[in-house]
N, C-alpha and C positions, 0 to 999 in steps of 0.2 A: 464743836463746830461753830463758826461765827454766824452772824445774822445773815450775811450775804448768801452763805451756803444754805441756810434754812429757807431763804426766799427762793433759791433755785429749786429746792425740794418742793416747795409749794407750787411752783410753776409746773414741774414735772407731774405732780399729782393731779393738777387741774387738767393738763393735756391728756394724761392717761384716762382720767375719769370721763372726759368728753368723748374720747375715742371709743372707749368700751360702751358708752351709752348708745352710740350709733350701732355698735355690734349687737347689743341686746335688742334694740328697736328692730333692726333688720331681721333677727332671728324670730322674734315674736310675730312680726307681720308676715314673714315667710310661712310660718306654721299656720297662721290664719288663712292665708291664700290657699295653701294645700288642703286645709279642712274644707274650704269653700268649694274647691274643685271636686273633692270626694263627695261632698253632700249633694252637689249639683248632679253629678253622674249617677249616684245611687237613687236620688229622688226621681230622676227622669226614667231610669230603667225599671224601677219597681212599681211606679204608679201608672205610667202611660198605658201599659198593657191592659189595665182594668178600667179604663175610662172611655167615655164617649168622645167624639171628635171635638166638640166645642170645649169640653173640659180639658182635653189634651192641649188645646191651643193656650188656655190659661196657664197650665203647668209649664208648657214650653217657654212662655213669656217670663214666668218667674225664674225658671232655671237659667234663662238667658241673662236675666238681671244678676243672678248669683255669679254666673261666669264672668260677667263684666266687672263685678266687684272683685272677684278673684284676680282678674287681670290687673286691676288697679292696685290691689294689695301686693301683687308680685312686683309691679313696677316700683312701688314704694320701698319694698324690701331690697330690691337691687340698688336703688339710690342710697339707702342706708348703708349697705355693705360697701359701696364705692366710697362713701364718705369716711367709713371706718378705715379702709385701706389707704385712702389718700390723706388721712389726718396727719398733719405734720410734714406732708410731702413738700409743701411750699414754705415751711418754716425755715428761716435762715438762721443757722448756728454760726455766727460770725465771731471769730476769736477776738475781734476788737471789742466785743461786748463783755468779755470776761474781765474779772477783777485783775487789775494790773497796777504797775507803778510801785510795787514793793521792792525793797532791797533784797537781793538774792545773792547767795554764794554758790558759784558754779565752777566746777573743775574743768579746765581745758585738758582733755585726755590726749594721750599720744595717738598719732595716726598709725594704724597697722595695715593699711592697704584696703583694697576694695575689689579683689578678684572674685569671680564667680566659680564655684566648685560644688560638686555633689558628693565629694569625698568627706569623710569625717573631719571635723575641724577642732583643733585645740586652741582655745582663745587665751591670749596673754592676760586679759582682764577678767575678773570674776563676773562682772556685768559689762560685757563689751559694748563699745559705742562706735567701733569701726572694725575692719578686718575682712578676711575672706568670708563669703556667705553664699547661701543657696541661690540659684538663679531665680527662684520664686519668692515673692513677698506675700504677705497675707492681708486680709481685709481689715479696714478700720473697725473699731468697736471694743466692746467689753468682753474679756475672755475669762472663763472659769478654769481652764486648763492651760498649762504652760506649753506653747507651741514649739519652742526651741530657738536658741540664739541664731542659728544660721538664717532663719527666716526673718527674725526681728531685726537683725543688723541690716538686712536688705531694705527693710522698711525705713530705717534711719537714713540710709543712703538717699532715699527719695524725699527726705525732709519731714518725715513723720515724727511725732512725739510719742514716747512710750512711758506710761506711768506704771511702775511696778508696785504692787501692793502685797501685803502679807495674806496668806490663805485664811488666817483667822481674823481678818479685818472685820470691823463692825458692819452690820447691814446698812447703816446710815452712810458710811464711807463708800461702800460698794454702789449704793444707789446714786451717790453723787458722781462717782467715776463713770457710771453708765451715761449720766447726763453730759459729762465732759467729753466722752468718746463720740458724741454727735457733732462736735465742732470741726470745721474744715477751713483751710485757706488754700486757694488755688487747687493744685493736685495733691496736697498733703492733708493728712488727718491725724487722729489720736487713737492710740490703743491703750487699754488698761489690762494689765496682765499679772496674774499671781506669780510670785517668785520666791523660792526658798533661799535664794542667795542674797536677799536684802540683809545688810550687815546689822549686827546687834546695836540697838539704840536708835535705829531708823524705822519710821513707820512706812514711809514710801521713798522710792528712788525714781527720779524723773530724768529721762535721757533724751538727747538728740544726737545728731552725728558729731562725734568727738566731744560731747558735752554731758556732764553728770551733775545733778543736784540731789543731795541727800537731805531729807527732812526728818527730824526726830519726832515731829508731829505734823500731820497734814495741815497745810496752810493754803487756803483757797487763793489768796492774793499772790502768794509766791509762785504757786503752780500756774496761775493765770499769767503772771509776768514772764515766767520761763516759756510758756507756750507762745505768747505774743512775740517774744524775742527770737526764738529759734525754729519755729515751725516754718516749713518750706525753705529751709536753708541748707538742705543736703546738696551734695555735689551733682546729683542727677535729678533735675526737676522735670516732672511730666505734667502736661496740662490737665486740668480737671476734666475736660471733654474726653480724654483718653483714659485717665486713671480714675474712673468713677467708683467710689467706695473702697478704693485701696487695691490690693494686689490680686494675684491670679489664684490664690488658694484661700 
């Protein structure tokens, strides 16, 4: 893997580390707040019955302070959890920021139609880039199971990019594909999918609508160039405001 890919890994690890730090902080502070509530309740219940009026006032004041501290800790834990779940929500994964400008060899595939059907489909191509497909497409992202060509072809129709990888791909490549699968352009996105149909001698196959690029070794710049050139170029473009995160399944 080249230096740019390693830099992307460092960025991912930094983002993940910061995100999980907020989760840990939130969990610890939440536990402390619960402990404070329990201590306050037990202290007041077990002690007040055996004390005089003036002594009770002192204890009540202390338990009130403990409860206030518990409220504050609970608030901090909620903020930490919100930060965890919002981490990366405002991060922009713009395809223009990907490595690009590399020379690429892309096959212009034959067009096999674009009808919708829920019947079994026999594709003309081993890895189809057009043709009849299921009425439903699927979400953008990294997949560990093969969802089926009828869904994936529908994604291509909407301008998505699909990166097919081998099931025995290295963990480093899989992590990088998870990173690439976060990128978007308008209403189109990227899917990384394991595929047993990748031809011998190729490490990955990258597809768009009627376009195929086979790489004997993953090349970050070539994949970035392909994405920049063909994402959101399908025959059916759907605005991002409607197609948030991809398809219906």
